[in-house]
Backbone and ligand atoms as CSV (ligand in chain L), in Angstrom:
chain,resi,resn,atom,element,x,y,z
A,1,UNK,N,N,57.962,174.980,104.852
A,1,UNK,CA,C,57.139,175.244,103.612
A,1,UNK,C,C,55.670,175.071,103.953
A,2,UNK,N,N,54.876,175.739,103.234
A,2,UNK,CA,C,53.534,176.068,103.576
A,2,UNK,C,C,52.689,174.248,102.958
A,3,UNK,N,N,51.444,174.622,103.308
A,3,UNK,CA,C,50.652,173.232,102.808
A,3,UNK,C,C,50.278,173.270,101.316
A,4,UNK,N,N,50.672,174.499,100.798
A,4,UNK,CA,C,50.280,174.629,99.388
A,4,UNK,C,C,51.757,174.925,98.474
A,5,UNK,N,N,52.069,174.095,97.513
A,5,UNK,CA,C,53.177,174.016,96.872
A,5,UNK,C,C,52.697,174.635,95.425
A,6,UNK,N,N,51.704,175.037,95.310
A,6,UNK,CA,C,51.378,175.481,93.765
A,6,UNK,C,C,52.190,176.661,93.502
A,7,UNK,N,N,52.558,177.469,94.096
A,7,UNK,CA,C,53.114,178.681,93.803
A,7,UNK,C,C,54.786,178.490,93.308
A,8,UNK,N,N,55.127,177.603,94.449
A,8,UNK,CA,C,56.518,177.262,94.224
A,8,UNK,C,C,56.746,176.526,93.189
A,9,UNK,N,N,55.862,175.604,92.532
A,9,UNK,CA,C,56.033,174.916,91.428
A,9,UNK,C,C,56.102,175.423,90.189
A,10,UNK,N,N,55.244,176.685,90.133
A,10,UNK,CA,C,55.104,177.498,88.810
A,10,UNK,C,C,56.588,177.984,88.626
A,11,UNK,N,N,57.377,178.141,89.486
A,11,UNK,CA,C,58.948,178.646,89.390
A,11,UNK,C,C,59.616,177.516,88.982
A,12,UNK,N,N,59.319,176.330,88.903
A,12,UNK,CA,C,60.200,175.169,88.902
A,12,UNK,C,C,60.100,174.550,87.558
A,13,UNK,N,N,60.418,175.419,86.493
A,13,UNK,CA,C,60.451,175.004,84.975
A,13,UNK,C,C,61.697,174.430,84.416
A,14,UNK,N,N,61.792,173.149,84.680
A,14,UNK,CA,C,63.064,172.499,84.016
A,14,UNK,C,C,63.241,172.283,82.789
A,15,UNK,N,N,61.955,172.282,81.807
A,15,UNK,CA,C,62.079,171.846,80.544
A,15,UNK,C,C,61.444,173.158,79.933
A,16,UNK,N,N,61.879,173.058,78.398
A,16,UNK,CA,C,61.506,174.117,77.593
A,16,UNK,C,C,60.151,174.068,77.350
A,17,UNK,N,N,59.370,175.295,77.345
A,17,UNK,CA,C,58.029,175.300,76.992
A,17,UNK,C,C,57.794,175.132,75.325
A,18,UNK,N,N,56.792,174.507,75.207
A,18,UNK,CA,C,56.595,174.321,73.782
A,18,UNK,C,C,56.796,172.915,73.315
A,19,UNK,N,N,57.527,172.377,74.470
A,19,UNK,CA,C,57.917,170.918,74.036
A,19,UNK,C,C,57.262,169.903,74.826
A,20,UNK,N,N,56.976,168.795,74.444
A,20,UNK,CA,C,56.454,167.767,75.522
A,20,UNK,C,C,57.619,167.318,76.292
A,21,UNK,N,N,57.316,166.683,77.630
A,21,UNK,CA,C,58.225,166.260,78.467
A,21,UNK,C,C,57.615,164.919,79.197
A,22,UNK,N,N,58.434,164.209,79.765
A,22,UNK,CA,C,58.075,163.043,80.566
A,22,UNK,C,C,57.937,163.095,82.028
A,23,UNK,N,N,56.769,162.685,82.435
A,23,UNK,CA,C,56.389,162.842,83.771
A,23,UNK,C,C,56.173,161.409,84.240
A,24,UNK,N,N,56.919,161.055,85.431
A,24,UNK,CA,C,56.890,159.648,86.094
A,24,UNK,C,C,55.974,159.857,87.025
A,25,UNK,N,N,55.073,158.815,87.212
A,25,UNK,CA,C,54.047,158.580,88.249
A,25,UNK,C,C,54.439,157.399,88.966
A,26,UNK,N,N,54.311,157.538,90.285
A,26,UNK,CA,C,54.677,156.379,91.234
A,26,UNK,C,C,53.657,156.085,92.246
A,27,UNK,N,N,52.592,157.061,92.338
A,27,UNK,CA,C,51.573,156.884,93.137
A,27,UNK,C,C,50.138,156.865,92.496
A,28,UNK,N,N,49.276,157.982,92.997
A,28,UNK,CA,C,48.067,157.727,92.138
A,28,UNK,C,C,48.063,158.308,90.605
A,29,UNK,N,N,49.270,158.788,90.286
A,29,UNK,CA,C,49.497,159.311,88.994
A,29,UNK,C,C,49.626,157.957,88.077
A,30,UNK,N,N,49.850,156.812,88.723
A,30,UNK,CA,C,49.960,155.485,88.004
A,30,UNK,C,C,48.307,155.053,87.391
A,31,UNK,N,N,47.545,155.065,88.438
A,31,UNK,CA,C,46.118,154.367,88.255
A,31,UNK,C,C,45.236,155.535,88.092
A,32,UNK,N,N,45.519,156.797,88.255
A,32,UNK,CA,C,44.436,157.883,87.996
A,32,UNK,C,C,45.029,158.896,87.296
A,33,UNK,N,N,45.050,158.513,85.919
A,33,UNK,CA,C,45.625,159.699,84.849
A,33,UNK,C,C,44.576,160.467,84.272
A,34,UNK,N,N,44.190,161.342,85.175
A,34,UNK,CA,C,42.862,161.984,84.574
A,34,UNK,C,C,43.410,163.361,84.049
A,35,UNK,N,N,44.488,163.295,82.921
A,35,UNK,CA,C,45.092,164.454,82.380
A,35,UNK,C,C,45.429,163.948,81.054
A,36,UNK,N,N,45.501,164.887,80.160
A,36,UNK,CA,C,45.771,164.395,78.625
A,36,UNK,C,C,47.256,164.100,78.691
A,37,UNK,N,N,47.530,162.931,77.904
A,37,UNK,CA,C,48.894,162.626,77.528
A,37,UNK,C,C,49.033,162.220,76.043
A,38,UNK,N,N,50.210,162.143,75.566
A,38,UNK,CA,C,50.606,161.867,74.229
A,38,UNK,C,C,50.835,160.298,74.227
A,39,UNK,N,N,51.409,159.883,75.090
A,39,UNK,CA,C,51.818,158.367,75.298
A,39,UNK,C,C,52.014,157.848,76.694
A,40,UNK,N,N,52.028,156.910,77.036
A,40,UNK,CA,C,52.557,156.208,78.413
A,40,UNK,C,C,53.162,154.833,78.261
A,41,UNK,N,N,54.202,154.982,79.065
A,41,UNK,CA,C,55.076,153.669,79.185
A,41,UNK,C,C,55.537,153.339,80.422
A,42,UNK,N,N,55.391,152.104,80.685
A,42,UNK,CA,C,56.061,151.538,81.947
A,42,UNK,C,C,57.500,151.992,82.053
A,43,UNK,N,N,57.984,152.359,83.148
A,43,UNK,CA,C,59.280,152.943,83.517
A,43,UNK,C,C,59.530,152.634,84.940
A,44,UNK,N,N,60.971,152.975,85.276
A,44,UNK,CA,C,61.430,153.093,86.467
A,44,UNK,C,C,62.536,154.157,86.845
A,45,UNK,N,N,62.606,154.403,88.141
A,45,UNK,CA,C,63.595,155.424,88.187
A,45,UNK,C,C,64.661,154.460,89.475
A,46,UNK,N,N,65.944,155.052,89.550
A,46,UNK,CA,C,66.610,154.349,90.403
A,46,UNK,C,C,67.288,155.336,91.487
A,47,UNK,N,N,67.466,154.464,92.796
A,47,UNK,CA,C,67.824,155.467,93.900
A,47,UNK,C,C,66.759,155.976,94.718
A,48,UNK,N,N,65.364,155.486,94.472
A,48,UNK,CA,C,64.273,156.049,95.084
A,48,UNK,C,C,63.377,154.977,95.655
A,49,UNK,N,N,63.065,154.839,96.836
A,49,UNK,CA,C,61.860,153.965,97.352
A,49,UNK,C,C,60.667,154.629,97.633
A,50,UNK,N,N,59.467,153.828,97.085
A,50,UNK,CA,C,58.148,154.395,97.394
A,50,UNK,C,C,57.796,154.201,98.802
A,51,UNK,N,N,57.171,154.907,99.679
A,51,UNK,CA,C,56.942,154.929,101.007
A,51,UNK,C,C,55.559,155.795,101.179
A,52,UNK,N,N,54.673,155.291,101.838
A,52,UNK,CA,C,53.687,155.845,102.426
A,52,UNK,C,C,53.722,156.858,103.721
A,53,UNK,N,N,54.697,157.887,103.303
A,53,UNK,CA,C,55.109,158.676,104.433
A,53,UNK,C,C,54.492,160.123,104.397
A,54,UNK,N,N,53.843,160.380,103.358
A,54,UNK,CA,C,53.295,161.660,102.931
A,54,UNK,C,C,52.039,161.827,103.675
A,55,UNK,N,N,51.642,162.821,104.366
A,55,UNK,CA,C,50.143,163.194,104.778
A,55,UNK,C,C,49.458,163.451,103.850
A,56,UNK,N,N,47.846,163.115,103.893
A,56,UNK,CA,C,47.029,163.827,102.832
A,56,UNK,C,C,46.120,164.404,103.781
A,57,UNK,N,N,45.995,165.818,103.553
A,57,UNK,CA,C,45.078,166.467,104.359
A,57,UNK,C,C,43.950,166.955,103.385
A,58,UNK,N,N,44.153,166.699,102.183
A,58,UNK,CA,C,43.380,167.448,101.121
A,58,UNK,C,C,42.552,166.522,100.069
A,59,UNK,N,N,43.086,165.147,99.936
A,59,UNK,CA,C,42.597,164.077,99.173
A,59,UNK,C,C,41.962,163.028,99.742
A,60,UNK,N,N,42.900,162.454,100.784
A,60,UNK,CA,C,42.536,161.214,101.413
A,60,UNK,C,C,42.597,161.186,102.736
A,61,UNK,N,N,42.161,162.454,103.285
A,61,UNK,CA,C,42.277,162.625,104.819
A,61,UNK,C,C,41.842,164.114,104.876
A,62,UNK,N,N,41.658,164.544,106.258
A,62,UNK,CA,C,41.414,166.027,106.459
A,62,UNK,C,C,42.394,166.254,107.192
A,63,UNK,N,N,42.495,167.694,107.666
A,63,UNK,CA,C,43.328,168.328,108.344
A,63,UNK,C,C,43.413,167.595,109.772
A,64,UNK,N,N,42.345,167.220,110.364
A,64,UNK,CA,C,42.156,166.754,111.684
A,64,UNK,C,C,42.539,165.187,111.675
A,65,UNK,N,N,42.411,164.786,110.608
A,65,UNK,CA,C,42.801,162.956,110.602
A,65,UNK,C,C,43.373,162.693,109.171
A,66,UNK,N,N,44.568,163.105,108.934
A,66,UNK,CA,C,45.163,163.034,107.680
A,66,UNK,C,C,45.464,161.650,107.280
A,67,UNK,N,N,45.361,161.398,105.892
A,67,UNK,CA,C,45.622,159.987,105.326
A,67,UNK,C,C,47.029,159.917,105.183
A,68,UNK,N,N,47.513,158.720,104.630
A,68,UNK,CA,C,49.021,158.519,104.133
A,68,UNK,C,C,48.984,158.245,102.575
A,69,UNK,N,N,49.680,158.760,101.894
A,69,UNK,CA,C,49.908,158.480,100.581
A,69,UNK,C,C,51.508,158.445,100.087
A,70,UNK,N,N,51.828,158.248,99.005
A,70,UNK,CA,C,52.964,157.915,98.534
A,70,UNK,C,C,53.899,159.057,98.370
A,71,UNK,N,N,54.929,158.813,98.726
A,71,UNK,CA,C,56.326,159.855,98.405
A,71,UNK,C,C,57.434,158.899,98.119
A,72,UNK,N,N,58.610,159.585,97.790
A,72,UNK,CA,C,59.751,158.902,97.490
A,72,UNK,C,C,60.947,159.224,98.477
A,73,UNK,N,N,61.560,158.194,98.863
A,73,UNK,CA,C,62.758,158.455,99.901
A,73,UNK,C,C,64.007,157.978,99.156
A,74,UNK,N,N,65.051,158.681,99.158
A,74,UNK,CA,C,66.258,158.504,98.612
A,74,UNK,C,C,66.679,157.087,99.107
A,75,UNK,N,N,67.254,156.341,98.296
A,75,UNK,CA,C,67.420,154.894,98.717
A,75,UNK,C,C,68.537,154.389,97.854
A,76,UNK,N,N,69.872,154.455,98.044
A,76,UNK,CA,C,70.738,154.073,97.109
A,76,UNK,C,C,70.367,152.427,96.780
A,77,UNK,N,N,70.513,152.152,95.311
A,77,UNK,CA,C,70.453,150.801,95.104
A,77,UNK,C,C,68.669,150.324,94.894
A,78,UNK,N,N,67.774,151.342,95.347
A,78,UNK,CA,C,66.493,150.887,95.153
A,78,UNK,C,C,65.867,151.043,93.807
A,79,UNK,N,N,65.016,150.337,93.382
A,79,UNK,CA,C,64.370,150.836,92.008
A,79,UNK,C,C,62.841,150.946,92.358
A,80,UNK,N,N,62.292,152.046,91.691
A,80,UNK,CA,C,60.897,152.425,91.827
A,80,UNK,C,C,60.115,152.441,90.604
A,81,UNK,N,N,59.101,151.304,90.501
A,81,UNK,CA,C,58.652,151.170,89.169
A,81,UNK,C,C,57.325,151.808,89.072
A,82,UNK,N,N,57.057,152.471,87.824
A,82,UNK,CA,C,55.724,153.237,87.824
A,82,UNK,C,C,55.428,153.382,86.334
A,83,UNK,N,N,54.958,154.488,85.926
A,83,UNK,CA,C,54.556,154.876,84.727
A,83,UNK,C,C,54.908,156.241,84.116
A,84,UNK,N,N,55.367,156.256,83.160
A,84,UNK,CA,C,55.914,157.633,82.435
A,84,UNK,C,C,54.899,157.970,81.360
A,85,UNK,N,N,54.365,159.312,81.651
A,85,UNK,CA,C,53.556,159.945,80.584
A,85,UNK,C,C,54.288,161.062,79.741
A,86,UNK,N,N,54.008,160.955,78.546
A,86,UNK,CA,C,54.740,162.216,77.563
A,86,UNK,C,C,53.441,163.233,77.562
A,87,UNK,N,N,53.759,164.470,78.161
A,87,UNK,CA,C,52.709,165.354,78.440
A,87,UNK,C,C,53.009,166.802,77.724
A,88,UNK,N,N,52.211,167.709,77.588
A,88,UNK,CA,C,52.468,169.106,77.151
A,88,UNK,C,C,52.937,169.682,78.558
A,89,UNK,N,N,53.710,170.776,78.349
A,89,UNK,CA,C,54.072,171.526,79.627
A,89,UNK,C,C,52.887,172.105,80.306
A,90,UNK,N,N,51.808,172.529,79.479
A,90,UNK,CA,C,50.573,173.079,80.188
A,90,UNK,C,C,49.812,172.052,81.145
A,91,UNK,N,N,50.070,170.964,80.902
A,91,UNK,CA,C,49.265,170.041,81.698
A,91,UNK,C,C,50.021,170.009,83.395
A,92,UNK,N,N,51.186,170.713,83.485
A,92,UNK,CA,C,51.678,170.667,84.631
A,92,UNK,C,C,50.972,171.735,85.798
A,93,UNK,N,N,50.122,172.823,85.104
A,93,UNK,CA,C,49.315,173.735,85.767
A,93,UNK,C,C,48.563,172.838,86.557
A,94,UNK,N,N,47.381,172.217,86.080
A,94,UNK,CA,C,46.428,171.358,86.674
A,94,UNK,C,C,47.017,170.453,87.703
A,95,UNK,N,N,48.182,169.735,87.406
A,95,UNK,CA,C,48.716,168.798,88.238
A,95,UNK,C,C,49.513,169.210,89.519
A,96,UNK,N,N,50.003,170.681,89.206
A,96,UNK,CA,C,50.551,171.268,90.523
A,96,UNK,C,C,49.466,171.647,91.704
A,97,UNK,N,N,48.170,171.793,90.904
A,97,UNK,CA,C,47.117,171.974,91.813
A,97,UNK,C,C,46.725,170.705,92.682
A,98,UNK,N,N,46.533,169.699,91.798
A,98,UNK,CA,C,46.188,168.187,92.358
A,98,UNK,C,C,47.539,167.678,93.268
A,99,UNK,N,N,48.645,167.961,93.152
A,99,UNK,CA,C,49.747,167.692,94.181
A,99,UNK,C,C,50.181,168.692,94.920
A,100,UNK,N,N,49.371,169.622,95.377
A,100,UNK,CA,C,49.518,170.706,96.038
A,100,UNK,C,C,50.183,170.853,97.495
A,101,UNK,N,N,49.649,169.429,98.104
A,101,UNK,CA,C,49.767,169.328,99.580
A,101,UNK,C,C,51.250,168.726,99.762
A,102,UNK,N,N,52.359,169.608,99.423
A,102,UNK,CA,C,53.561,169.270,99.900
A,102,UNK,C,C,54.697,168.628,98.571
A,103,UNK,N,N,53.933,168.480,97.469
A,103,UNK,CA,C,54.741,167.740,96.397
A,103,UNK,C,C,55.547,168.962,95.694
A,104,UNK,N,N,56.755,168.952,95.262
A,104,UNK,CA,C,57.527,169.574,94.294
A,104,UNK,C,C,57.813,168.979,93.089
A,105,UNK,N,N,57.927,169.686,92.160
A,105,UNK,CA,C,58.591,169.108,90.728
A,105,UNK,C,C,59.946,168.935,90.789
A,106,UNK,N,N,60.465,167.805,90.690
A,106,UNK,CA,C,61.820,167.449,90.556
A,106,UNK,C,C,62.211,166.683,89.267
A,107,UNK,N,N,63.490,167.059,88.836
A,107,UNK,CA,C,64.082,166.285,87.692
A,107,UNK,C,C,64.637,164.990,87.980
A,108,UNK,N,N,64.268,163.906,87.280
A,108,UNK,CA,C,64.898,162.604,87.540
A,108,UNK,C,C,64.972,161.875,86.034
A,109,UNK,N,N,66.030,160.969,86.036
A,109,UNK,CA,C,66.078,159.959,84.995
A,109,UNK,C,C,65.267,158.872,84.903
A,110,UNK,N,N,64.299,158.705,83.876
A,110,UNK,CA,C,63.619,157.684,83.811
A,110,UNK,C,C,63.941,156.501,82.972
A,111,UNK,N,N,63.866,155.257,83.216
A,111,UNK,CA,C,64.450,154.105,82.464
A,111,UNK,C,C,63.117,153.385,82.047
A,112,UNK,N,N,62.943,153.388,80.684
A,112,UNK,CA,C,61.864,152.690,80.068
A,112,UNK,C,C,62.096,151.264,80.283
A,113,UNK,N,N,60.995,150.574,80.214
A,113,UNK,CA,C,60.808,149.009,80.011
A,113,UNK,C,C,61.616,148.377,78.914
A,114,UNK,N,N,61.577,149.148,77.902
A,114,UNK,CA,C,62.114,148.765,76.718
A,114,UNK,C,C,63.807,149.063,76.688
A,115,UNK,N,N,64.316,149.664,77.679
A,115,UNK,CA,C,65.869,149.896,77.903
A,115,UNK,C,C,66.303,151.036,77.513
A,116,UNK,N,N,65.483,152.102,76.875
A,116,UNK,CA,C,66.046,153.457,76.731
A,116,UNK,C,C,65.721,154.376,78.070
A,117,UNK,N,N,66.364,155.490,77.897
A,117,UNK,CA,C,66.067,156.380,79.034
A,117,UNK,C,C,65.656,157.784,78.624
A,118,UNK,N,N,65.163,158.709,79.421
A,118,UNK,CA,C,65.031,160.078,79.259
A,118,UNK,C,C,64.944,160.940,80.489
A,119,UNK,N,N,65.228,162.164,80.283
A,119,UNK,CA,C,65.056,162.987,81.599
A,119,UNK,C,C,63.508,163.263,81.733
A,120,UNK,N,N,63.188,163.356,83.062
A,120,UNK,CA,C,61.622,163.791,83.167
A,120,UNK,C,C,61.507,164.358,84.545
A,121,UNK,N,N,60.157,164.449,84.831
A,121,UNK,CA,C,59.911,165.190,86.087
A,121,UNK,C,C,59.241,164.155,87.174
A,122,UNK,N,N,59.242,164.289,88.436
A,122,UNK,CA,C,58.465,163.737,89.382
A,122,UNK,C,C,57.839,164.699,90.329
A,123,UNK,N,N,56.833,164.321,90.887
A,123,UNK,CA,C,56.249,165.155,91.968
A,123,UNK,C,C,56.793,164.601,93.270
A,124,UNK,N,N,57.544,165.276,94.052
A,124,UNK,CA,C,58.406,164.697,95.239
A,124,UNK,C,C,57.920,165.424,96.506
A,125,UNK,N,N,57.588,164.674,97.534
A,125,UNK,CA,C,57.169,165.310,98.916
A,125,UNK,C,C,58.269,165.001,99.804
A,126,UNK,N,N,59.209,165.856,99.925
A,126,UNK,CA,C,60.281,165.626,100.930
A,126,UNK,C,C,60.128,165.910,102.277
A,127,UNK,N,N,60.992,165.502,103.290
A,127,UNK,CA,C,60.849,165.412,104.725
A,127,UNK,C,C,60.695,166.814,105.250
A,128,UNK,N,N,60.887,167.800,104.439
A,128,UNK,CA,C,60.779,169.255,105.005
A,128,UNK,C,C,59.238,169.845,104.804
A,129,UNK,N,N,58.449,169.253,104.193
A,129,UNK,CA,C,57.190,169.739,103.679
A,129,UNK,C,C,56.246,169.639,104.946
A,130,UNK,N,N,55.452,170.508,105.328
A,130,UNK,CA,C,54.579,170.414,106.114
A,130,UNK,C,C,53.496,169.401,106.438
A,131,UNK,N,N,53.333,168.596,105.437
A,131,UNK,CA,C,52.394,167.525,105.495
A,131,UNK,C,C,53.113,166.111,105.596
A,132,UNK,N,N,54.509,166.274,105.695
A,132,UNK,CA,C,55.193,164.968,105.878
A,132,UNK,C,C,54.896,164.281,107.056
A,133,UNK,N,N,54.752,162.792,107.211
A,133,UNK,CA,C,54.603,162.270,108.417
A,133,UNK,C,C,55.635,161.218,108.753
A,134,UNK,N,N,56.326,160.886,107.874
A,134,UNK,CA,C,57.580,160.099,108.199
A,134,UNK,C,C,57.160,158.511,108.396
A,135,UNK,N,N,58.121,157.910,108.688
A,135,UNK,CA,C,58.197,156.596,109.147
A,135,UNK,C,C,57.393,156.169,110.172
A,136,UNK,N,N,56.626,154.908,110.171
A,136,UNK,CA,C,55.977,154.279,111.341
A,136,UNK,C,C,55.690,152.870,111.041
A,137,UNK,N,N,55.540,152.175,112.263
A,137,UNK,CA,C,55.331,150.757,111.897
A,137,UNK,C,C,54.065,150.327,111.150
A,138,UNK,N,N,54.454,149.366,110.165
A,138,UNK,CA,C,53.577,149.134,109.069
A,138,UNK,C,C,52.090,148.882,109.547
A,139,UNK,N,N,51.918,148.241,110.752
A,139,UNK,CA,C,50.611,147.986,111.385
A,139,UNK,C,C,49.806,149.416,111.685
A,140,UNK,N,N,50.699,150.269,112.201
A,140,UNK,CA,C,50.286,151.528,112.551
A,140,UNK,C,C,49.707,152.466,111.243
A,141,UNK,N,N,50.547,152.142,110.283
A,141,UNK,CA,C,50.368,152.992,109.115
A,141,UNK,C,C,48.819,152.351,108.335
A,142,UNK,N,N,48.941,151.190,108.670
A,142,UNK,CA,C,47.812,150.358,108.034
A,142,UNK,C,C,46.450,150.773,108.629
A,143,UNK,N,N,46.527,150.891,109.954
A,143,UNK,CA,C,45.358,151.284,110.650
A,143,UNK,C,C,44.956,152.795,110.171
A,144,UNK,N,N,45.801,153.531,110.238
A,144,UNK,CA,C,45.540,155.121,109.964
A,144,UNK,C,C,45.017,155.036,108.488
A,145,UNK,N,N,45.532,154.305,107.621
A,145,UNK,CA,C,44.989,154.218,105.971
A,145,UNK,C,C,43.626,153.558,106.044
A,146,UNK,N,N,43.373,152.442,106.781
A,146,UNK,CA,C,42.066,152.068,106.897
A,146,UNK,C,C,40.890,153.043,107.283
A,147,UNK,N,N,41.346,153.821,108.169
A,147,UNK,CA,C,40.390,154.672,108.929
A,147,UNK,C,C,40.119,156.190,108.039
A,148,UNK,N,N,41.063,156.527,107.120
A,148,UNK,CA,C,41.168,157.894,106.737
A,148,UNK,C,C,40.198,157.806,105.434
A,149,UNK,N,N,39.616,159.282,105.571
A,149,UNK,CA,C,38.613,159.377,104.323
A,149,UNK,C,C,39.065,160.993,104.101
A,150,UNK,N,N,38.670,161.205,102.768
A,150,UNK,CA,C,39.018,162.708,102.328
A,150,UNK,C,C,37.960,162.970,101.067
A,151,UNK,N,N,38.103,164.192,100.775
A,151,UNK,CA,C,37.368,164.737,99.673
A,151,UNK,C,C,37.480,163.806,98.268
A,152,UNK,N,N,38.539,162.961,98.124
A,152,UNK,CA,C,38.775,162.350,96.921
A,152,UNK,C,C,38.401,160.934,97.197
A,153,UNK,N,N,37.996,160.537,98.408
A,153,UNK,CA,C,37.455,159.256,98.851
A,153,UNK,C,C,38.328,158.611,100.002
A,154,UNK,N,N,38.083,157.149,100.062
A,154,UNK,CA,C,38.821,156.472,100.937
A,154,UNK,C,C,40.498,156.281,100.901
A,155,UNK,N,N,41.095,156.650,101.977
A,155,UNK,CA,C,42.511,156.428,101.716
A,155,UNK,C,C,42.800,154.909,101.288
A,156,UNK,N,N,42.073,153.988,101.945
A,156,UNK,CA,C,42.276,152.473,101.570
A,156,UNK,C,C,42.080,152.281,100.136
A,157,UNK,N,N,41.181,152.857,99.321
A,157,UNK,CA,C,41.051,152.836,97.799
A,157,UNK,C,C,42.303,153.155,97.305
A,158,UNK,N,N,42.988,154.320,97.762
A,158,UNK,CA,C,44.159,154.802,97.093
A,158,UNK,C,C,45.297,153.826,96.937
A,159,UNK,N,N,45.465,153.220,98.404
A,159,UNK,CA,C,46.416,152.124,98.398
A,159,UNK,C,C,46.228,151.098,97.533
A,160,UNK,N,N,44.821,150.426,97.594
A,160,UNK,CA,C,44.641,149.179,97.048
A,160,UNK,C,C,44.545,149.518,95.355
A,161,UNK,N,N,44.260,150.488,94.921
A,161,UNK,CA,C,44.306,150.840,93.470
A,161,UNK,C,C,45.740,150.873,93.280
A,162,UNK,N,N,46.581,151.457,94.006
A,162,UNK,CA,C,48.171,151.259,93.516
A,162,UNK,C,C,48.441,150.035,93.553
A,163,UNK,N,N,48.325,149.313,94.706
A,163,UNK,CA,C,48.886,147.803,94.752
A,163,UNK,C,C,48.285,146.849,93.461
A,164,UNK,N,N,47.097,147.347,93.256
A,164,UNK,CA,C,46.580,146.467,91.922
A,164,UNK,C,C,47.321,146.805,90.823
A,165,UNK,N,N,47.478,148.156,90.583
A,165,UNK,CA,C,48.232,148.869,89.357
A,165,UNK,C,C,49.682,148.265,89.388
A,166,UNK,N,N,50.270,148.202,90.532
A,166,UNK,CA,C,51.740,147.664,90.428
A,166,UNK,C,C,51.867,146.289,90.094
A,167,UNK,N,N,50.811,145.495,90.677
A,167,UNK,CA,C,50.799,144.244,90.278
A,167,UNK,C,C,50.544,143.740,88.852
A,168,UNK,N,N,49.647,144.505,88.275
A,168,UNK,CA,C,49.519,144.528,86.780
A,168,UNK,C,C,50.906,144.908,85.952
A,169,UNK,N,N,51.511,145.846,86.392
A,169,UNK,CA,C,52.936,146.046,85.873
A,169,UNK,C,C,54.006,145.035,86.076
A,170,UNK,N,N,53.619,144.139,86.985
A,170,UNK,CA,C,54.608,142.916,87.430
A,170,UNK,C,C,55.843,143.762,88.525
A,171,UNK,N,N,55.401,144.800,89.013
A,171,UNK,CA,C,56.275,145.358,89.951
A,171,UNK,C,C,56.569,144.869,91.276
A,172,UNK,N,N,57.760,144.964,91.795
A,172,UNK,CA,C,58.118,144.332,93.133
A,172,UNK,C,C,57.957,145.784,94.144
A,173,UNK,N,N,57.368,145.440,95.189
A,173,UNK,CA,C,57.176,146.571,96.148
A,173,UNK,C,C,56.598,145.988,97.363
A,174,UNK,N,N,57.457,145.571,98.422
A,174,UNK,CA,C,57.157,144.987,99.494
A,174,UNK,C,C,56.465,145.837,100.539
A,175,UNK,N,N,56.844,147.312,100.359
A,175,UNK,CA,C,56.147,148.130,101.419
A,175,UNK,C,C,54.661,148.224,100.960
A,176,UNK,N,N,54.554,148.514,99.848
A,176,UNK,CA,C,53.028,148.604,99.170
A,176,UNK,C,C,52.119,147.455,99.379
A,177,UNK,N,N,52.745,146.417,99.006
A,177,UNK,CA,C,51.970,144.887,99.087
A,177,UNK,C,C,51.780,144.542,100.562
A,178,UNK,N,N,52.996,144.902,101.266
A,178,UNK,CA,C,52.701,144.571,102.860
A,178,UNK,C,C,51.579,145.287,103.615
A,179,UNK,N,N,51.661,146.814,103.117
A,179,UNK,CA,C,50.436,147.630,103.481
A,179,UNK,C,C,49.136,147.084,103.128
A,180,UNK,N,N,49.072,146.877,101.904
A,180,UNK,CA,C,47.773,146.364,101.325
A,180,UNK,C,C,47.275,145.183,101.770
A,181,UNK,N,N,48.040,144.246,102.129
A,181,UNK,CA,C,47.611,143.020,102.839
A,181,UNK,C,C,47.104,143.338,104.191
A,182,UNK,N,N,47.794,144.227,104.902
A,182,UNK,CA,C,47.370,144.552,106.293
A,182,UNK,C,C,45.930,145.233,106.397
A,183,UNK,N,N,45.814,146.213,105.255
A,183,UNK,CA,C,44.696,147.132,105.303
A,183,UNK,C,C,43.331,146.132,104.959
A,184,UNK,N,N,43.757,145.210,104.027
A,184,UNK,CA,C,42.461,144.362,103.510
A,184,UNK,C,C,42.212,143.409,104.749
A,185,UNK,N,N,43.168,143.197,105.526
A,185,UNK,CA,C,42.843,142.094,106.700
A,185,UNK,C,C,41.979,142.978,107.856
A,186,UNK,N,N,42.307,144.248,107.864
A,186,UNK,CA,C,41.627,145.071,108.852
A,186,UNK,C,C,40.109,145.489,108.339
A,187,UNK,N,N,40.078,145.802,107.034
A,187,UNK,CA,C,38.603,146.224,106.587
A,187,UNK,C,C,37.792,145.059,106.103
A,188,UNK,N,N,38.481,143.820,105.968
A,188,UNK,CA,C,37.490,142.752,105.576
A,188,UNK,C,C,37.271,141.593,106.865
A,189,UNK,N,N,37.843,142.236,108.056
A,189,UNK,CA,C,37.658,141.257,109.187
A,189,UNK,C,C,36.150,141.245,109.666
L,1,SIN,C1,C,52.677,160.203,92.074
L,1,SIN,O1,O,51.573,159.539,91.815
L,1,SIN,O2,O,53.717,160.223,91.237
L,1,SIN,C2,C,52.670,161.313,93.029
L,1,SIN,C3,C,51.900,160.986,94.207
L,1,SIN,C4,C,50.514,160.865,94.055
L,1,SIN,O3,O,49.859,161.743,93.441
L,1,SIN,O4,O,49.795,159.869,94.597
């Protein structure tokens, strides 16, 4: 797969045009919702774990020194908490560009905090995309994140904004909170 998934995503139309659809954000889409939406609701998805295993060459790093950003890894029994947005389908065009470094639109079932559920979309970066970095020890990932910068800013800020947003949601996430504590330790030392 190429480093630009924009064209592939244009063909991944899982929902009828002319209707609104639910988008589930689990990374920057939680705390950086710079797109129009009709409503937003805390939600979770089941069977997925959030991991900083995706490389960022375009936002939070560079091709020479990629940062690390969130993707989801299939993990039976896991719960990933985030934010659901009800959007117009046209909003996906600009989101495809924002998420172009390896993320593909995928269908998921969203479970809202109030107990109801709906079909929706996530942007998912799987292990076969060119920017995927995969697992590494937390300390190693923390040093990479503490050092990386890209056109959208410091990789550290992406992680710490996400950790703050998850805390506000009352979400459990040992991976994100563990990384955030390490990065704070490195950059505040
Ligand atoms: C998401 O936030 O749902 C996708 C990954 C990202 O943009 O950080």
